[in-house]
OpenMM code with the backbone's topology and positions (N, CA, C; nanometers):
from openmm import Vec3, app, unit

residues = "MET THR THR GLU GLY LYS PHE PRO ASP VAL PRO GLY ALA ALA GLU LEU VAL ALA ARG PHE GLY VAL TRP PRO SER PHE GLU ASN ALA GLU ILE ARG SER VAL HIS LEU ASN ARG GLU GLY PRO SER ARG ILE ARG VAL GLY THR LYS GLU VAL VAL VAL THR PHE VAL LEU GLY GLY VAL THR GLU LEU ALA LEU ASN GLY PHE ASN GLY ARG ASN ALA LEU SER ALA LEU THR LEU THR LYS ASN SER THR GLY HIS THR LEU GLU LEU TRP PRO GLY HIS GLY ILE SER GLY THR ILE THR ALA ARG SER VAL ARG VAL GLU PHE VAL PRO VAL GLU".split()
positions = [
    Vec3(0.2789, 1.2469, -0.4037),
    Vec3(0.2935, 1.1996, -0.2709),
    Vec3(0.1523, 1.2223, -0.1985),
    Vec3(0.1278, 1.1286, -0.0990),
    Vec3(0.0137, 1.1626, -0.0255),
    Vec3(0.0570, 1.2329, 0.1140),
    Vec3(-0.0172, 1.3160, 0.1161),
    Vec3(0.0064, 1.4011, 0.2607),
    Vec3(-0.1267, 1.4251, 0.3390),
    Vec3(-0.1293, 1.4759, 0.4429),
    Vec3(-0.2566, 1.5020, 0.5180),
    Vec3(-0.3397, 1.5756, 0.4388),
    Vec3(-0.4640, 1.5613, 0.4338),
    Vec3(-0.5465, 1.6310, 0.3407),
    Vec3(-0.5785, 1.5757, 0.2016),
    Vec3(-0.4644, 1.5068, 0.1396),
    Vec3(-0.4708, 1.4708, 0.0288),
    Vec3(-0.4564, 1.3167, 0.0028),
    Vec3(-0.5100, 1.2497, -0.0982),
    Vec3(-0.5021, 1.1171, -0.1104),
    Vec3(-0.4977, 1.0706, -0.2585),
    Vec3(-0.4292, 0.9607, -0.2975),
    Vec3(-0.4360, 0.9233, -0.4468),
    Vec3(-0.5719, 0.9147, -0.5034),
    Vec3(-0.5761, 0.9421, -0.6325),
    Vec3(-0.6703, 0.9280, -0.7202),
    Vec3(-0.6821, 0.7838, -0.7643),
    Vec3(-0.7165, 0.6881, -0.6933),
    Vec3(-0.7308, 0.5517, -0.7274),
    Vec3(-0.8679, 0.4920, -0.6733),
    Vec3(-0.9265, 0.4013, -0.7443),
    Vec3(-1.0407, 0.3311, -0.6762),
    Vec3(-1.0185, 0.2891, -0.5400),
    Vec3(-1.1157, 0.3299, -0.4576),
    Vec3(-1.1213, 0.2766, -0.3099),
    Vec3(-1.0635, 0.3784, -0.2156),
    Vec3(-0.9692, 0.4509, -0.2762),
    Vec3(-0.9041, 0.5498, -0.1905),
    Vec3(-1.0040, 0.6384, -0.0961),
    Vec3(-1.0927, 0.7119, -0.1672),
    Vec3(-1.1763, 0.7834, -0.1149),
    Vec3(-1.2581, 0.7223, -0.0027),
    Vec3(-1.2890, 0.6020, -0.0018),
    Vec3(-1.3494, 0.5198, 0.0859),
    Vec3(-1.2842, 0.5133, 0.2082),
    Vec3(-1.1393, 0.4805, 0.1904),
    Vec3(-1.0572, 0.4663, 0.3118),
    Vec3(-1.0287, 0.5934, 0.3810),
    Vec3(-1.0405, 0.7025, 0.2960),
    Vec3(-1.0288, 0.8440, 0.3575),
    Vec3(-1.1525, 0.8685, 0.4426),
    Vec3(-1.2605, 0.8207, 0.3922),
    Vec3(-1.4042, 0.8645, 0.4619),
    Vec3(-1.3887, 0.7768, 0.6011),
    Vec3(-1.3345, 0.6550, 0.6122),
    Vec3(-1.3167, 0.5818, 0.7415),
    Vec3(-1.2259, 0.6575, 0.8272),
    Vec3(-1.1067, 0.7031, 0.7940),
    Vec3(-1.0244, 0.7697, 0.8814),
    Vec3(-1.0389, 0.9186, 0.8969),
    Vec3(-1.0911, 0.9885, 0.7888),
    Vec3(-1.0989, 1.1407, 0.7992),
    Vec3(-0.9919, 1.1872, 0.7178),
    Vec3(-0.8795, 1.1178, 0.6978),
    Vec3(-0.7617, 1.1671, 0.6067),
    Vec3(-0.6910, 1.0336, 0.5565),
    Vec3(-0.6071, 1.0466, 0.4578),
    Vec3(-0.5237, 0.9308, 0.4157),
    Vec3(-0.4398, 0.8844, 0.5192),
    Vec3(-0.4490, 0.7643, 0.5482),
    Vec3(-0.3469, 0.7303, 0.6731),
    Vec3(-0.2066, 0.7303, 0.6283),
    Vec3(-0.1138, 0.7577, 0.7351),
    Vec3(0.0354, 0.7521, 0.7175),
    Vec3(0.0815, 0.5907, 0.7117),
    Vec3(-0.0102, 0.5208, 0.7826),
    Vec3(0.0476, 0.3636, 0.7792),
    Vec3(0.1574, 0.3522, 0.8691),
    Vec3(0.1863, 0.4510, 0.9625),
    Vec3(0.2897, 0.4265, 1.0691),
    Vec3(0.2533, 0.3162, 1.1503),
    Vec3(0.3509, 0.2265, 1.1786),
    Vec3(0.3270, 0.1017, 1.2724),
    Vec3(0.2395, 0.0087, 1.2129),
    Vec3(0.1967, 0.0243, 1.0917),
    Vec3(0.1138, -0.0887, 1.0107),
    Vec3(0.2172, -0.2008, 0.9811),
    Vec3(0.1702, -0.3102, 0.9455),
    Vec3(0.2397, -0.4289, 0.9220),
    Vec3(0.2075, -0.4894, 0.7891),
    Vec3(0.3062, -0.5189, 0.7188),
    Vec3(0.2838, -0.5946, 0.5882),
    Vec3(0.2458, -0.7294, 0.6257),
    Vec3(0.1140, -0.7802, 0.5891),
    Vec3(0.0736, -0.9078, 0.6180),
    Vec3(0.1102, -1.0162, 0.5065),
    Vec3(0.1008, -0.9708, 0.3852),
    Vec3(0.1451, -1.0525, 0.2862),
    Vec3(0.1695, -0.9707, 0.1613),
    Vec3(0.2531, -1.0296, 0.0795),
    Vec3(0.2885, -0.9941, -0.0558),
    Vec3(0.2717, -1.0919, -0.1641),
    Vec3(0.1705, -1.1034, -0.2612),
    Vec3(0.1431, -1.1772, -0.3573),
    Vec3(0.1672, -1.1175, -0.4870),
    Vec3(0.2819, -1.1769, -0.5540),
    Vec3(0.3137, -1.1269, -0.6989),
    Vec3(0.2703, -1.2081, -0.8031),
    Vec3(0.2018, -1.1776, -0.8984),
    Vec3(0.1620, -1.2448, -1.0081),
    Vec3(0.2014, -1.1956, -1.1369),
    Vec3(0.2563, -1.2756, -1.2177),
    Vec3(0.3000, -1.2385, -1.3620),
    Vec3(0.1738, -1.1928, -1.4399),
    Vec3(0.0719, -1.2921, -1.4195),
    Vec3(-0.0583, -1.2601, -1.4943),
    Vec3(-0.1753, -1.2405, -1.3934),
    Vec3(-0.2257, -1.1372, -1.4121),
    Vec3(-0.3612, -1.1041, -1.3074),
    Vec3(-0.2855, -1.0207, -1.1991),
    Vec3(-0.3687, -0.9731, -1.1189),
    Vec3(-0.3339, -0.8636, -1.0239),
    Vec3(-0.2480, -0.9272, -0.9008),
    Vec3(-0.1468, -0.8363, -0.8597),
    Vec3(-0.0579, -0.8719, -0.7361),
    Vec3(-0.1570, -0.7825, -0.6140),
    Vec3(-0.0937, -0.8407, -0.5054),
    Vec3(-0.1577, -0.7795, -0.3821),
    Vec3(-0.0734, -0.7516, -0.2777),
    Vec3(-0.0722, -0.6425, -0.2027),
    Vec3(-0.0107, -0.6163, -0.0914),
    Vec3(-0.1031, -0.5905, 0.0245),
    Vec3(-0.0843, -0.6862, 0.1366),
    Vec3(-0.1982, -0.6526, 0.2664),
    Vec3(-0.1225, -0.6002, 0.3640),
    Vec3(-0.1839, -0.4773, 0.4153),
    Vec3(-0.1255, -0.4052, 0.5216),
    Vec3(-0.2257, -0.4023, 0.6213),
    Vec3(-0.1671, -0.4252, 0.7403),
    Vec3(-0.2658, -0.4439, 0.8662),
    Vec3(-0.2443, -0.3219, 0.9589),
    Vec3(-0.3442, -0.2383, 0.9990),
    Vec3(-0.3427, -0.1372, 1.0906),
    Vec3(-0.4078, -0.1974, 1.2175),
    Vec3(-0.4332, -0.1081, 1.3212),
    Vec3(-0.5070, -0.1548, 1.4325),
    Vec3(-0.6486, -0.1585, 1.4012),
    Vec3(-0.7015, -0.0772, 1.2981),
    Vec3(-0.8388, -0.0643, 1.2639),
    Vec3(-0.8848, -0.1469, 1.1265),
    Vec3(-0.8109, -0.1562, 1.0434),
    Vec3(-0.8464, -0.2345, 0.9268),
    Vec3(-0.7113, -0.2948, 0.8712),
    Vec3(-0.7608, -0.3897, 0.7591),
    Vec3(-0.6601, -0.4465, 0.6757),
    Vec3(-0.6729, -0.3987, 0.5454),
    Vec3(-0.5784, -0.3257, 0.4810),
    Vec3(-0.5860, -0.2604, 0.3569),
    Vec3(-0.5253, -0.3610, 0.2505),
    Vec3(-0.5879, -0.3673, 0.1355),
    Vec3(-0.5297, -0.4576, 0.0393),
    Vec3(-0.4992, -0.3580, -0.0936),
    Vec3(-0.3864, -0.3428, -0.1249),
    Vec3(-0.3469, -0.2621, -0.2486),
    Vec3(-0.3327, -0.3698, -0.3612),
    Vec3(-0.4388, -0.3744, -0.4645),
    Vec3(-0.4484, -0.4460, -0.5626),
    Vec3(-0.3832, -0.3868, -0.6809),
    Vec3(-0.2786, -0.4388, -0.7173),
    Vec3(-0.1961, -0.3924, -0.8368),
    Vec3(-0.1929, -0.4546, -0.9670),
    Vec3(-0.2324, -0.3798, -1.0618),
    Vec3(-0.2640, -0.4267, -1.2089),
    Vec3(-0.1170, -0.4057, -1.2887),
    Vec3(-0.0620, -0.5058, -1.3437),
    Vec3(0.0331, -0.4877, -1.4308),
    Vec3(0.1681, -0.4261, -1.3628),
    Vec3(0.2289, -0.4995, -1.2696),
    Vec3(0.3551, -0.4494, -1.1989),
    Vec3(0.4703, -0.4444, -1.3018),
    Vec3(0.5258, -0.3190, -1.3093),
    Vec3(0.6283, -0.2910, -1.4024),
    Vec3(0.7647, -0.2805, -1.3338),
    Vec3(0.7747, -0.2382, -1.2143),
    Vec3(0.9093, -0.2340, -1.1403),
    Vec3(0.8904, -0.2975, -1.0010),
    Vec3(0.9820, -0.3560, -0.9446),
    Vec3(0.9803, -0.4069, -0.8134),
    Vec3(1.1173, -0.3975, -0.7452),
    Vec3(1.1152, -0.3518, -0.6303),
    Vec3(1.2541, -0.3488, -0.5539),
    Vec3(1.2006, -0.3723, -0.3966),
    Vec3(1.2158, -0.4931, -0.3353),
    Vec3(1.1821, -0.5051, -0.2116),
    Vec3(1.2968, -0.5695, -0.1296),
    Vec3(1.3152, -0.5228, 0.0015),
    Vec3(1.4126, -0.5827, 0.0920),
    Vec3(1.3694, -0.5989, 0.2303),
    Vec3(1.4495, -0.6860, 0.2905),
    Vec3(1.4155, -0.7025, 0.4396),
    Vec3(1.2878, -0.7663, 0.5008),
    Vec3(1.2213, -0.8441, 0.4061),
    Vec3(1.1197, -0.9132, 0.4584),
    Vec3(1.1369, -1.0040, 0.5823),
    Vec3(1.0673, -0.9909, 0.6910),
    Vec3(1.0849, -1.0720, 0.8126),
    Vec3(0.9650, -1.0955, 0.8891),
    Vec3(0.9540, -1.1403, 1.0104),
    Vec3(0.8487, -1.1833, 1.0802),
    Vec3(0.7549, -1.0658, 1.1313),
    Vec3(0.8014, -0.9386, 1.1168),
    Vec3(0.7087, -0.8339, 1.1647),
    Vec3(0.6837, -0.7366, 1.0582),
    Vec3(0.7683, -0.6820, 0.9798),
    Vec3(0.7536, -0.5923, 0.8722),
    Vec3(0.6551, -0.4750, 0.9077),
    Vec3(0.7013, -0.4013, 1.0019),
    Vec3(0.6326, -0.2737, 1.0472),
    Vec3(0.6902, -0.1748, 0.9432),
    Vec3(0.5903, -0.0798, 0.9257),
    Vec3(0.6269, 0.0333, 0.8450),
    Vec3(0.6547, 0.1737, 0.9138),
    Vec3(0.7219, 0.2557, 0.8626),
    Vec3(0.7187, 0.3868, 0.9349),
    Vec3(0.6187, 0.4739, 0.8676),
    Vec3(0.6036, 0.4454, 0.7105),
    Vec3(0.5021, 0.5101, 0.6387),
    Vec3(0.4790, 0.4286, 0.5052),
    Vec3(0.3764, 0.4818, 0.4368),
    Vec3(0.3389, 0.4017, 0.3233),
    Vec3(0.2905, 0.5172, 0.2127),
    Vec3(0.3513, 0.5464, 0.0996),
    Vec3(0.3136, 0.6446, -0.0005),
    Vec3(0.2757, 0.5735, -0.1082),
    Vec3(0.1795, 0.6429, -0.1863),
    Vec3(0.1196, 0.6137, -0.3183),
    Vec3(0.1247, 0.7234, -0.4129),
    Vec3(0.2075, 0.7270, -0.5035),
    Vec3(0.2219, 0.8444, -0.5914),
    Vec3(0.1891, 0.8000, -0.7480),
    Vec3(0.1398, 0.9076, -0.8131),
    Vec3(0.1263, 0.8842, -0.9558),
    Vec3(0.2375, 0.9194, -1.0248),
    Vec3(0.2707, 0.8337, -1.1383),
    Vec3(0.3848, 0.8548, -1.2262),
    Vec3(0.3386, 0.8619, -1.3652),
    Vec3(0.4283, 0.8621, -1.4555),
    Vec3(0.3821, 0.8605, -1.6105),
    Vec3(0.3527, 0.7158, -1.6472),
    Vec3(0.3883, 0.6111, -1.5719),
    Vec3(0.3534, 0.4759, -1.6239),
    Vec3(0.2353, 0.4106, -1.5251),
    Vec3(0.1905, 0.4876, -1.4389),
    Vec3(0.0906, 0.4397, -1.3396),
    Vec3(0.1002, 0.4910, -1.1916),
    Vec3(0.1292, 0.4086, -1.0963),
    Vec3(0.1339, 0.4574, -0.9624),
    Vec3(0.2608, 0.3717, -0.9080),
    Vec3(0.3257, 0.4431, -0.8088),
    Vec3(0.4370, 0.3767, -0.7237),
    Vec3(0.3904, 0.3841, -0.5804),
    Vec3(0.3973, 0.2493, -0.5202),
    Vec3(0.3575, 0.2132, -0.3914),
    Vec3(0.4907, 0.2101, -0.3110),
    Vec3(0.5358, 0.3006, -0.2160),
    Vec3(0.6546, 0.2901, -0.1468),
    Vec3(0.6349, 0.2586, -0.0019),
    Vec3(0.7182, 0.1496, 0.0427),
    Vec3(0.7000, 0.1232, 0.1657),
    Vec3(0.8219, 0.1553, 0.2464),
    Vec3(0.8124, 0.2488, 0.3425),
    Vec3(0.9117, 0.3068, 0.4345),
    Vec3(0.9198, 0.2167, 0.5425),
    Vec3(1.0577, 0.1733, 0.5732),
    Vec3(1.0860, 0.0755, 0.6735),
    Vec3(1.0667, 0.1251, 0.8167),
    Vec3(1.0075, 0.0408, 0.9220),
    Vec3(1.0218, 0.0505, 1.0420),
    Vec3(1.1117, -0.0577, 1.1042),
    Vec3(1.0477, -0.1801, 1.0632),
    Vec3(1.1334, -0.2860, 1.1146),
    Vec3(1.1006, -0.3978, 1.0157),
    Vec3(1.1952, -0.4159, 0.9371),
    Vec3(1.1579, -0.5127, 0.8230),
    Vec3(1.1549, -0.4722, 0.6728),
    Vec3(1.0438, -0.5025, 0.6083),
    Vec3(1.0420, -0.4803, 0.4751),
    Vec3(1.0552, -0.3171, 0.4355),
    Vec3(1.0994, -0.3075, 0.3208),
    Vec3(1.1191, -0.1739, 0.2515),
    Vec3(1.1166, -0.1779, 0.1117),
    Vec3(1.0842, -0.0763, 0.0274),
    Vec3(1.1049, -0.0885, -0.1282),
    Vec3(0.9728, -0.0129, -0.1685),
    Vec3(0.9725, -0.0242, -0.3178),
    Vec3(0.8871, 0.0212, -0.3985),
    Vec3(0.8387, -0.0920, -0.5011),
    Vec3(0.7056, -0.0671, -0.5424),
    Vec3(0.6518, -0.1393, -0.6440),
    Vec3(0.5873, -0.0327, -0.7181),
    Vec3(0.5913, -0.0423, -0.8658),
    Vec3(0.5312, 0.0503, -0.9703),
    Vec3(0.4360, -0.0452, -1.0359),
    Vec3(0.3248, -0.0043, -1.0670),
    Vec3(0.2182, -0.0790, -1.1367),
    Vec3(0.1382, 0.0267, -1.2279),
    Vec3(0.0837, -0.0539, -1.3312),
    Vec3(-0.0125, 0.0316, -1.4264),
    Vec3(-0.1415, 0.0768, -1.3630),
    Vec3(-0.1826, 0.0059, -1.2628),
    Vec3(-0.3087, 0.0498, -1.1986),
    Vec3(-0.3016, 0.0068, -1.0631),
    Vec3(-0.3896, 0.0786, -0.9665),
    Vec3(-0.3849, 0.0342, -0.8302),
    Vec3(-0.5349, 0.0583, -0.7847),
    Vec3(-0.5849, -0.0421, -0.7249),
    Vec3(-0.7041, -0.0250, -0.6338),
    Vec3(-0.6897, -0.0603, -0.4948),
    Vec3(-0.7693, 0.0239, -0.4138),
    Vec3(-0.7628, 0.0029, -0.2638),
    Vec3(-0.8829, -0.0677, -0.2184),
    Vec3(-0.8693, -0.1580, -0.1257),
    Vec3(-0.9663, -0.2338, -0.0615),
    Vec3(-0.9382, -0.2367, 0.0795),
    Vec3(-1.0466, -0.2515, 0.1731),
    Vec3(-1.0126, -0.2674, 0.3013),
    Vec3(-1.1327, -0.3453, 0.3807),
    Vec3(-1.0855, -0.4244, 0.4939),
    Vec3(-1.1968, -0.4675, 0.5711),
    Vec3(-1.1530, -0.4344, 0.7182),
    Vec3(-1.2666, -0.4124, 0.8136),
    Vec3(-1.2319, -0.3687, 0.9474),
    Vec3(-1.1650, -0.4983, 1.0217),
    Vec3(-1.0872, -0.4678, 1.1083),
    Vec3(-1.0144, -0.5941, 1.1960),
    Vec3(-1.1167, -0.6253, 1.2992),
    Vec3(-1.1207, -0.7532, 1.3258),
    Vec3(-1.2247, -0.7938, 1.4091),
    Vec3(-1.1629, -0.8426, 1.5404),
] * unit.nanometer
topology = app.Topology()
chain = topology.addChain("A")
for resn in residues:
    res = topology.addResidue(resn, chain)
    for name in ("N", "CA", "C"):
        topology.addAtom(name, app.Element.getBySymbol(name[0]), res)
């Protein structure tokens, strides 16, 4: 689990921590898009006040999502390592919730303009 001072060991995570000083909780962040692909990477875009973070998921093996709506605000987002890769867990604030397990995860982000 990611907690203050710790962050997932995936490409791009250290750069996101460098931007914020810690791994962000993603509280009040909003899911901007969910793109699932059978072949090729899937992507989850999460918007905060400062950046839009894209979780690039390679080889999705498990998926459970509920409550997608017009806002999709999170109370938290966690990324944990497991025996088959990593699990991204979306904790609901208003709207979407669920888990996505993938063999690989990469973190990308761009500043909000």
